[in-house]
PyMOL Python script that loads the backbone (N, CA, C, O; Angstrom):
from pymol import cmd

cmd.read_pdbstr("""\
ATOM      1  N   MET A   1       0.823  -1.194   0.000  1.00  0.00           N
ATOM      2  CA  MET A   1       0.000   0.000   0.000  1.00  0.00           C
ATOM      3  C   MET A   1       0.865   1.255   0.000  1.00  0.00           C
ATOM      4  O   MET A   1       0.483   2.281  -0.562  1.00  0.00           O
ATOM      5  N   ASP A   2       2.025   1.168   0.629  1.00  0.00           N
ATOM      6  CA  ASP A   2       2.902   2.335   0.670  1.00  0.00           C
ATOM      7  C   ASP A   2       3.438   2.680  -0.710  1.00  0.00           C
ATOM      8  O   ASP A   2       3.535   3.858  -1.055  1.00  0.00           O
ATOM      9  N   ALA A   3       3.788   1.678  -1.505  1.00  0.00           N
ATOM     10  CA  ALA A   3       4.310   1.931  -2.850  1.00  0.00           C
ATOM     11  C   ALA A   3       3.232   2.564  -3.727  1.00  0.00           C
ATOM     12  O   ALA A   3       3.509   3.468  -4.516  1.00  0.00           O
ATOM     13  N   PHE A   4       2.003   2.080  -3.579  1.00  0.00           N
ATOM     14  CA  PHE A   4       0.891   2.644  -4.357  1.00  0.00           C
ATOM     15  C   PHE A   4       0.670   4.116  -4.001  1.00  0.00           C
ATOM     16  O   PHE A   4       0.433   4.941  -4.883  1.00  0.00           O
ATOM     17  N   THR A   5       0.747   4.439  -2.727  1.00  0.00           N
ATOM     18  CA  THR A   5       0.579   5.822  -2.277  1.00  0.00           C
ATOM     19  C   THR A   5       1.699   6.703  -2.815  1.00  0.00           C
ATOM     20  O   THR A   5       1.457   7.834  -3.238  1.00  0.00           O
ATOM     21  N   ILE A   6       2.913   6.191  -2.799  1.00  0.00           N
ATOM     22  CA  ILE A   6       4.055   6.957  -3.305  1.00  0.00           C
ATOM     23  C   ILE A   6       3.898   7.226  -4.798  1.00  0.00           C
ATOM     24  O   ILE A   6       4.149   8.340  -5.257  1.00  0.00           O
ATOM     25  N   VAL A   7       3.490   6.225  -5.549  1.00  0.00           N
ATOM     26  CA  VAL A   7       3.280   6.400  -6.992  1.00  0.00           C
ATOM     27  C   VAL A   7       2.166   7.401  -7.243  1.00  0.00           C
ATOM     28  O   VAL A   7       2.287   8.246  -8.130  1.00  0.00           O
ATOM     29  N   LEU A   8       1.093   7.324  -6.485  1.00  0.00           N
ATOM     30  CA  LEU A   8      -0.026   8.254  -6.628  1.00  0.00           C
ATOM     31  C   LEU A   8       0.410   9.689  -6.342  1.00  0.00           C
ATOM     32  O   LEU A   8       0.059  10.609  -7.080  1.00  0.00           O
ATOM     33  N   ILE A   9       1.167   9.872  -5.281  1.00  0.00           N
ATOM     34  CA  ILE A   9       1.668  11.208  -4.935  1.00  0.00           C
ATOM     35  C   ILE A   9       2.617  11.713  -6.015  1.00  0.00           C
ATOM     36  O   ILE A   9       2.565  12.886  -6.386  1.00  0.00           O
ATOM     37  N   PHE A  10       3.483  10.840  -6.523  1.00  0.00           N
ATOM     38  CA  PHE A  10       4.432  11.240  -7.559  1.00  0.00           C
ATOM     39  C   PHE A  10       3.705  11.732  -8.806  1.00  0.00           C
ATOM     40  O   PHE A  10       4.005  12.811  -9.316  1.00  0.00           O
ATOM     41  N   PHE A  11       2.747  10.940  -9.299  1.00  0.00           N
ATOM     42  CA  PHE A  11       2.050  11.336 -10.521  1.00  0.00           C
ATOM     43  C   PHE A  11       1.171  12.560 -10.301  1.00  0.00           C
ATOM     44  O   PHE A  11       1.010  13.376 -11.210  1.00  0.00           O
ATOM     45  N   GLY A  12       0.607  12.698  -9.121  1.00  0.00           N
ATOM     46  CA  GLY A  12      -0.177  13.891  -8.811  1.00  0.00           C
ATOM     47  C   GLY A  12       0.683  15.138  -8.811  1.00  0.00           C
ATOM     48  O   GLY A  12       0.296  16.167  -9.365  1.00  0.00           O
ATOM     49  N   THR A  13       1.849  15.048  -8.192  1.00  0.00           N
ATOM     50  CA  THR A  13       2.778  16.176  -8.160  1.00  0.00           C
ATOM     51  C   THR A  13       3.314  16.475  -9.551  1.00  0.00           C
ATOM     52  O   THR A  13       3.413  17.638  -9.944  1.00  0.00           O
ATOM     53  N   TYR A  14       3.654  15.443 -10.288  1.00  0.00           N
ATOM     54  CA  TYR A  14       4.172  15.611 -11.647  1.00  0.00           C
ATOM     55  C   TYR A  14       3.120  16.263 -12.546  1.00  0.00           C
ATOM     56  O   TYR A  14       3.440  17.163 -13.322  1.00  0.00           O
ATOM     57  N   GLY A  15       1.880  15.814 -12.445  1.00  0.00           N
ATOM     58  CA  GLY A  15       0.809  16.391 -13.257  1.00  0.00           C
ATOM     59  C   GLY A  15       0.565  17.849 -12.922  1.00  0.00           C
ATOM     60  O   GLY A  15       0.365  18.671 -13.816  1.00  0.00           O
ATOM     61  N   THR A  16       0.580  18.172 -11.638  1.00  0.00           N
ATOM     62  CA  THR A  16       0.394  19.564 -11.220  1.00  0.00           C
ATOM     63  C   THR A  16       1.532  20.434 -11.734  1.00  0.00           C
ATOM     64  O   THR A  16       1.297  21.535 -12.233  1.00  0.00           O
ATOM     65  N   PHE A  17       2.754  19.949 -11.614  1.00  0.00           N
ATOM     66  CA  PHE A  17       3.916  20.708 -12.080  1.00  0.00           C
ATOM     67  C   PHE A  17       3.865  20.930 -13.585  1.00  0.00           C
ATOM     68  O   PHE A  17       4.108  22.043 -14.052  1.00  0.00           O
ATOM     69  N   MET A  18       3.554  19.889 -14.348  1.00  0.00           N
ATOM     70  CA  MET A  18       3.527  20.014 -15.808  1.00  0.00           C
ATOM     71  C   MET A  18       2.402  20.939 -16.266  1.00  0.00           C
ATOM     72  O   MET A  18       2.571  21.695 -17.223  1.00  0.00           O
ATOM     73  N   THR A  19       1.267  20.884 -15.594  1.00  0.00           N
ATOM     74  CA  THR A  19       0.162  21.778 -15.944  1.00  0.00           C
ATOM     75  C   THR A  19       0.542  23.224 -15.672  1.00  0.00           C
ATOM     76  O   THR A  19       0.293  24.099 -16.502  1.00  0.00           O
ATOM     77  N   ALA A  20       1.137  23.479 -14.524  1.00  0.00           N
ATOM     78  CA  ALA A  20       1.560  24.843 -14.189  1.00  0.00           C
ATOM     79  C   ALA A  20       2.634  25.325 -15.157  1.00  0.00           C
ATOM     80  O   ALA A  20       2.600  26.475 -15.595  1.00  0.00           O
ATOM     81  N   ALA A  21       3.579  24.465 -15.490  1.00  0.00           N
ATOM     82  CA  ALA A  21       4.644  24.850 -16.422  1.00  0.00           C
ATOM     83  C   ALA A  21       4.081  25.158 -17.800  1.00  0.00           C
ATOM     84  O   ALA A  21       4.539  26.091 -18.460  1.00  0.00           O
ATOM     85  N   TYR A  22       3.101  24.393 -18.240  1.00  0.00           N
ATOM     86  CA  TYR A  22       2.490  24.616 -19.554  1.00  0.00           C
ATOM     87  C   TYR A  22       1.812  25.978 -19.610  1.00  0.00           C
ATOM     88  O   TYR A  22       2.023  26.736 -20.556  1.00  0.00           O
ATOM     89  N   PHE A  23       1.006  26.292 -18.614  1.00  0.00           N
ATOM     90  CA  PHE A  23       0.286  27.565 -18.640  1.00  0.00           C
ATOM     91  C   PHE A  23       1.216  28.754 -18.430  1.00  0.00           C
ATOM     92  O   PHE A  23       1.011  29.810 -19.029  1.00  0.00           O
ATOM     93  N   LEU A  24       2.227  28.600 -17.596  1.00  0.00           N
ATOM     94  CA  LEU A  24       3.195  29.687 -17.434  1.00  0.00           C
ATOM     95  C   LEU A  24       3.972  29.921 -18.724  1.00  0.00           C
ATOM     96  O   LEU A  24       4.260  31.065 -19.074  1.00  0.00           O
ATOM     97  N   ALA A  25       4.311  28.855 -19.430  1.00  0.00           N
ATOM     98  CA  ALA A  25       5.014  29.000 -20.707  1.00  0.00           C
ATOM     99  C   ALA A  25       4.126  29.699 -21.726  1.00  0.00           C
ATOM    100  O   ALA A  25       4.614  30.505 -22.518  1.00  0.00           O
ATOM    101  N   LYS A  26       2.830  29.403 -21.718  1.00  0.00           N
ATOM    102  CA  LYS A  26       1.921  30.068 -22.659  1.00  0.00           C
ATOM    103  C   LYS A  26       1.779  31.549 -22.335  1.00  0.00           C
ATOM    104  O   LYS A  26       1.589  32.363 -23.238  1.00  0.00           O
ATOM    105  N   VAL A  27       1.870  31.905 -21.061  1.00  0.00           N
ATOM    106  CA  VAL A  27       1.741  33.313 -20.673  1.00  0.00           C
ATOM    107  C   VAL A  27       3.025  34.080 -20.966  1.00  0.00           C
ATOM    108  O   VAL A  27       2.977  35.164 -21.548  1.00  0.00           O
ATOM    109  N   PHE A  28       4.164  33.534 -20.573  1.00  0.00           N
ATOM    110  CA  PHE A  28       5.417  34.270 -20.696  1.00  0.00           C
ATOM    111  C   PHE A  28       6.080  34.125 -22.061  1.00  0.00           C
ATOM    112  O   PHE A  28       6.844  35.003 -22.464  1.00  0.00           O
ATOM    113  N   PHE A  29       5.809  33.052 -22.773  1.00  0.00           N
ATOM    114  CA  PHE A  29       6.399  32.838 -24.093  1.00  0.00           C
ATOM    115  C   PHE A  29       5.316  32.481 -25.112  1.00  0.00           C
ATOM    116  O   PHE A  29       5.309  31.366 -25.633  1.00  0.00           O
ATOM    117  N   PRO A  30       4.407  33.405 -25.402  1.00  0.00           N
ATOM    118  CA  PRO A  30       3.347  33.073 -26.368  1.00  0.00           C
ATOM    119  C   PRO A  30       3.913  32.954 -27.775  1.00  0.00           C
ATOM    120  O   PRO A  30       4.870  33.640 -28.133  1.00  0.00           O
ATOM    121  N   LEU A  31       3.316  32.082 -28.560  1.00  0.00           N
ATOM    122  CA  LEU A  31       3.727  31.951 -29.948  1.00  0.00           C
ATOM    123  C   LEU A  31       3.167  33.125 -30.738  1.00  0.00           C
ATOM    124  O   LEU A  31       2.046  33.569 -30.488  1.00  0.00           O
ATOM    125  N   GLU A  32       3.938  33.620 -31.682  1.00  0.00           N
ATOM    126  CA  GLU A  32       3.487  34.772 -32.459  1.00  0.00           C
ATOM    127  C   GLU A  32       2.272  34.419 -33.300  1.00  0.00           C
ATOM    128  O   GLU A  32       1.420  35.275 -33.540  1.00  0.00           O
ATOM    129  N   ASP A  33       2.176  33.174 -33.751  1.00  0.00           N
ATOM    130  CA  ASP A  33       1.052  32.762 -34.592  1.00  0.00           C
ATOM    131  C   ASP A  33      -0.272  32.874 -33.841  1.00  0.00           C
ATOM    132  O   ASP A  33      -1.285  33.269 -34.418  1.00  0.00           O
ATOM    133  N   GLU A  34      -0.264  32.526 -32.557  1.00  0.00           N
ATOM    134  CA  GLU A  34      -1.505  32.523 -31.789  1.00  0.00           C
ATOM    135  C   GLU A  34      -2.088  33.919 -31.670  1.00  0.00           C
ATOM    136  O   GLU A  34      -3.296  34.098 -31.828  1.00  0.00           O
ATOM    137  N   THR A  35      -1.250  34.912 -31.394  1.00  0.00           N
ATOM    138  CA  THR A  35      -1.766  36.270 -31.241  1.00  0.00           C
ATOM    139  C   THR A  35      -2.242  36.820 -32.575  1.00  0.00           C
ATOM    140  O   THR A  35      -3.237  37.543 -32.624  1.00  0.00           O
ATOM    141  N   ALA A  36      -1.547  36.488 -33.658  1.00  0.00           N
ATOM    142  CA  ALA A  36      -1.950  36.990 -34.972  1.00  0.00           C
ATOM    143  C   ALA A  36      -3.270  36.376 -35.411  1.00  0.00           C
ATOM    144  O   ALA A  36      -4.132  37.078 -35.940  1.00  0.00           O
ATOM    145  N   THR A  37      -3.438  35.092 -35.199  1.00  0.00           N
ATOM    146  CA  THR A  37      -4.686  34.453 -35.629  1.00  0.00           C
ATOM    147  C   THR A  37      -5.850  34.884 -34.756  1.00  0.00           C
ATOM    148  O   THR A  37      -6.979  34.978 -35.236  1.00  0.00           O
ATOM    149  N   ALA A  38      -5.595  35.145 -33.485  1.00  0.00           N
ATOM    150  CA  ALA A  38      -6.682  35.596 -32.614  1.00  0.00           C
ATOM    151  C   ALA A  38      -7.187  36.961 -33.065  1.00  0.00           C
ATOM    152  O   ALA A  38      -8.396  37.184 -33.130  1.00  0.00           O
ATOM    153  N   LYS A  39      -6.273  37.876 -33.378  1.00  0.00           N
ATOM    154  CA  LYS A  39      -6.683  39.206 -33.815  1.00  0.00           C
ATOM    155  C   LYS A  39      -7.377  39.143 -35.167  1.00  0.00           C
ATOM    156  O   LYS A  39      -8.353  39.858 -35.393  1.00  0.00           O
ATOM    157  N   ALA A  40      -6.892  38.304 -36.063  1.00  0.00           N
ATOM    158  CA  ALA A  40      -7.501  38.192 -37.389  1.00  0.00           C
ATOM    159  C   ALA A  40      -8.904  37.612 -37.287  1.00  0.00           C
ATOM    160  O   ALA A  40      -9.805  38.041 -38.008  1.00  0.00           O
ATOM    161  N   SER A  41      -9.097  36.652 -36.407  1.00  0.00           N
ATOM    162  CA  SER A  41     -10.426  36.048 -36.294  1.00  0.00           C
ATOM    163  C   SER A  41     -11.421  37.026 -35.692  1.00  0.00           C
ATOM    164  O   SER A  41     -12.615  36.942 -35.978  1.00  0.00           O
ATOM    165  N   LEU A  42     -10.953  37.952 -34.865  1.00  0.00           N
ATOM    166  CA  LEU A  42     -11.863  38.948 -34.308  1.00  0.00           C
ATOM    167  C   LEU A  42     -12.263  39.982 -35.358  1.00  0.00           C
ATOM    168  O   LEU A  42     -13.359  40.538 -35.295  1.00  0.00           O
ATOM    169  N   ARG A  43     -11.384  40.239 -36.316  1.00  0.00           N
ATOM    170  CA  ARG A  43     -11.678  41.233 -37.349  1.00  0.00           C
ATOM    171  C   ARG A  43     -12.562  40.692 -38.464  1.00  0.00           C
ATOM    172  O   ARG A  43     -13.204  41.464 -39.177  1.00  0.00           O
ATOM    173  N   GLU A  44     -12.598  39.378 -38.619  1.00  0.00           N
ATOM    174  CA  GLU A  44     -13.356  38.794 -39.725  1.00  0.00           C
ATOM    175  C   GLU A  44     -14.844  39.034 -39.559  1.00  0.00           C
ATOM    176  O   GLU A  44     -15.384  38.944 -38.456  1.00  0.00           O
ATOM    177  N   ARG A  45     -15.496  39.343 -40.670  1.00  0.00           N
ATOM    178  CA  ARG A  45     -16.957  39.424 -40.662  1.00  0.00           C
ATOM    179  C   ARG A  45     -17.489  38.060 -41.054  1.00  0.00           C
ATOM    180  O   ARG A  45     -17.020  37.444 -42.011  1.00  0.00           O
ATOM    181  N   ARG A  46     -18.447  37.611 -40.323  1.00  0.00           N
ATOM    182  CA  ARG A  46     -19.054  36.327 -40.658  1.00  0.00           C
ATOM    183  C   ARG A  46     -20.278  36.587 -41.517  1.00  0.00           C
ATOM    184  O   ARG A  46     -21.161  37.360 -41.146  1.00  0.00           O
ATOM    185  N   GLN A  47     -20.318  35.947 -42.641  1.00  0.00           N
ATOM    186  CA  GLN A  47     -21.416  36.154 -43.574  1.00  0.00           C
ATOM    187  C   GLN A  47     -22.195  34.856 -43.710  1.00  0.00           C
ATOM    188  O   GLN A  47     -21.683  33.858 -44.218  1.00  0.00           O
ATOM    189  N   PHE A  48     -23.432  34.882 -43.252  1.00  0.00           N
ATOM    190  CA  PHE A  48     -24.268  33.699 -43.320  1.00  0.00           C
ATOM    191  C   PHE A  48     -25.263  33.763 -44.472  1.00  0.00           C
ATOM    192  O   PHE A  48     -25.764  32.731 -44.918  1.00  0.00           O
ATOM    193  N   VAL A  49     -25.549  34.960 -44.952  1.00  0.00           N
ATOM    194  CA  VAL A  49     -26.568  35.132 -45.983  1.00  0.00           C
ATOM    195  C   VAL A  49     -25.904  35.147 -47.349  1.00  0.00           C
ATOM    196  O   VAL A  49     -24.952  35.899 -47.558  1.00  0.00           O
ATOM    197  N   PRO A  50     -26.378  34.340 -48.277  1.00  0.00           N
ATOM    198  CA  PRO A  50     -25.812  34.364 -49.626  1.00  0.00           C
ATOM    199  C   PRO A  50     -26.090  35.694 -50.317  1.00  0.00           C
ATOM    200  O   PRO A  50     -27.004  36.423 -49.930  1.00  0.00           O
ATOM    201  N   ARG A  51     -25.301  36.003 -51.337  1.00  0.00           N
ATOM    202  CA  ARG A  51     -25.447  37.281 -52.038  1.00  0.00           C
ATOM    203  C   ARG A  51     -26.719  37.331 -52.880  1.00  0.00           C
ATOM    204  O   ARG A  51     -27.316  38.400 -53.008  1.00  0.00           O
ATOM    205  N   ARG A  52     -27.148  36.226 -53.450  1.00  0.00           N
ATOM    206  CA  ARG A  52     -28.342  36.257 -54.300  1.00  0.00           C
ATOM    207  C   ARG A  52     -29.591  36.175 -53.442  1.00  0.00           C
ATOM    208  O   ARG A  52     -29.542  35.741 -52.291  1.00  0.00           O
ATOM    209  N   ARG A  53     -30.700  36.594 -54.009  1.00  0.00           N
ATOM    210  CA  ARG A  53     -31.971  36.516 -53.284  1.00  0.00           C
ATOM    211  C   ARG A  53     -32.417  35.060 -53.192  1.00  0.00           C
ATOM    212  O   ARG A  53     -32.271  34.287 -54.139  1.00  0.00           O
ATOM    213  N   LEU A  54     -32.953  34.713 -52.053  1.00  0.00           N
ATOM    214  CA  LEU A  54     -33.409  33.345 -51.851  1.00  0.00           C
ATOM    215  C   LEU A  54     -34.852  33.204 -52.316  1.00  0.00           C
ATOM    216  O   LEU A  54     -35.651  34.136 -52.223  1.00  0.00           O
ATOM    217  N   SER A  55     -35.158  32.025 -52.815  1.00  0.00           N
ATOM    218  CA  SER A  55     -36.540  31.751 -53.209  1.00  0.00           C
ATOM    219  C   SER A  55     -37.382  31.518 -51.955  1.00  0.00           C
ATOM    220  O   SER A  55     -36.847  31.347 -50.860  1.00  0.00           O
ATOM    221  N   THR A  56     -38.682  31.513 -52.126  1.00  0.00           N
ATOM    222  CA  THR A  56     -39.589  31.295 -50.993  1.00  0.00           C
ATOM    223  C   THR A  56     -39.341  29.935 -50.350  1.00  0.00           C
ATOM    224  O   THR A  56     -39.340  29.810 -49.125  1.00  0.00           O
ATOM    225  N   LYS A  57     -39.134  28.931 -51.171  1.00  0.00           N
ATOM    226  CA  LYS A  57     -38.880  27.582 -50.652  1.00  0.00           C
ATOM    227  C   LYS A  57     -37.581  27.553 -49.842  1.00  0.00           C
ATOM    228  O   LYS A  57     -37.525  26.932 -48.780  1.00  0.00           O
ATOM    229  N   GLU A  58     -36.542  28.223 -50.340  1.00  0.00           N
ATOM    230  CA  GLU A  58     -35.270  28.268 -49.610  1.00  0.00           C
ATOM    231  C   GLU A  58     -35.424  29.013 -48.293  1.00  0.00           C
ATOM    232  O   GLU A  58     -34.854  28.608 -47.280  1.00  0.00           O
ATOM    233  N   LEU A  59     -36.195  30.103 -48.301  1.00  0.00           N
ATOM    234  CA  LEU A  59     -36.417  30.847 -47.062  1.00  0.00           C
ATOM    235  C   LEU A  59     -37.161  30.000 -46.035  1.00  0.00           C
ATOM    236  O   LEU A  59     -36.831  30.021 -44.849  1.00  0.00           O
ATOM    237  N   GLN A  60     -38.159  29.260 -46.492  1.00  0.00           N
ATOM    238  CA  GLN A  60     -38.903  28.400 -45.573  1.00  0.00           C
ATOM    239  C   GLN A  60     -37.999  27.318 -44.992  1.00  0.00           C
ATOM    240  O   GLN A  60     -38.078  27.005 -43.804  1.00  0.00           O
ATOM    241  N   THR A  61     -37.146  26.753 -45.829  1.00  0.00           N
ATOM    242  CA  THR A  61     -36.209  25.725 -45.362  1.00  0.00           C
ATOM    243  C   THR A  61     -35.231  26.316 -44.353  1.00  0.00           C
ATOM    244  O   THR A  61     -34.940  25.710 -43.322  1.00  0.00           O
ATOM    245  N   LEU A  62     -34.726  27.516 -44.669  1.00  0.00           N
ATOM    246  CA  LEU A  62     -33.768  28.166 -43.782  1.00  0.00           C
ATOM    247  C   LEU A  62     -34.414  28.496 -42.443  1.00  0.00           C
ATOM    248  O   LEU A  62     -33.808  28.285 -41.393  1.00  0.00           O
ATOM    249  N   ARG A  63     -35.622  29.005 -42.474  1.00  0.00           N
ATOM    250  CA  ARG A  63     -36.323  29.315 -41.225  1.00  0.00           C
ATOM    251  C   ARG A  63     -36.563  28.050 -40.409  1.00  0.00           C
ATOM    252  O   ARG A  63     -36.451  28.066 -39.183  1.00  0.00           O
ATOM    253  N   GLY A  64     -36.887  26.975 -41.079  1.00  0.00           N
ATOM    254  CA  GLY A  64     -37.115  25.717 -40.372  1.00  0.00           C
ATOM    255  C   GLY A  64     -35.859  25.193 -39.713  1.00  0.00           C
ATOM    256  O   GLY A  64     -35.911  24.687 -38.592  1.00  0.00           O
ATOM    257  N   THR A  65     -34.714  25.308 -40.401  1.00  0.00           N
ATOM    258  CA  THR A  65     -33.463  24.804 -39.819  1.00  0.00           C
ATOM    259  C   THR A  65     -32.987  25.706 -38.698  1.00  0.00           C
ATOM    260  O   THR A  65     -32.435  25.222 -37.709  1.00  0.00           O
ATOM    261  N   LEU A  66     -33.192  27.023 -38.833  1.00  0.00           N
ATOM    262  CA  LEU A  66     -32.754  27.929 -37.771  1.00  0.00           C
ATOM    263  C   LEU A  66     -33.610  27.771 -36.518  1.00  0.00           C
ATOM    264  O   LEU A  66     -33.134  27.982 -35.403  1.00  0.00           O
ATOM    265  N   ARG A  67     -34.852  27.405 -36.706  1.00  0.00           N
ATOM    266  CA  ARG A  67     -35.748  27.239 -35.566  1.00  0.00           C
ATOM    267  C   ARG A  67     -35.254  26.105 -34.665  1.00  0.00           C
ATOM    268  O   ARG A  67     -35.346  26.194 -33.441  1.00  0.00           O
ATOM    269  N   TYR A  68     -34.733  25.041 -35.275  1.00  0.00           N
ATOM    270  CA  TYR A  68     -34.298  23.882 -34.491  1.00  0.00           C
ATOM    271  C   TYR A  68     -32.808  23.916 -34.157  1.00  0.00           C
ATOM    272  O   TYR A  68     -32.311  23.026 -33.468  1.00  0.00           O
ATOM    273  N   ALA A  69     -32.097  24.923 -34.632  1.00  0.00           N
ATOM    274  CA  ALA A  69     -30.654  24.976 -34.392  1.00  0.00           C
ATOM    275  C   ALA A  69     -30.319  25.429 -32.980  1.00  0.00           C
ATOM    276  O   ALA A  69     -29.195  25.223 -32.524  1.00  0.00           O
ATOM    277  N   LYS A  70     -31.257  26.034 -32.284  1.00  0.00           N
ATOM    278  CA  LYS A  70     -30.966  26.600 -30.960  1.00  0.00           C
ATOM    279  C   LYS A  70     -30.858  25.570 -29.893  1.00  0.00           C
ATOM    280  O   LYS A  70     -30.617  25.905 -28.733  1.00  0.00           O
TER     281      LYS A  70
END
""", "prot")
cmd.dss("prot")
cmd.show_as("cartoon", "prot")
cmd.util.cbc("prot")
cmd.orient("prot")
């Protein structure tokens, strides 16, 4: 039972240390790609409506799918 407890404590401590090291590394040494993609995604406009006019049947279908999408 003592060996099992020691192994459990070791892996618990190791997991805590690795998690803390990972998040500290992300804070103090961020990758340049992450900040650039985050800013670009915030600037993007999301366009859900097609450019052409929709037919009545397409509008009814779209309304039906949006009603159940929530």
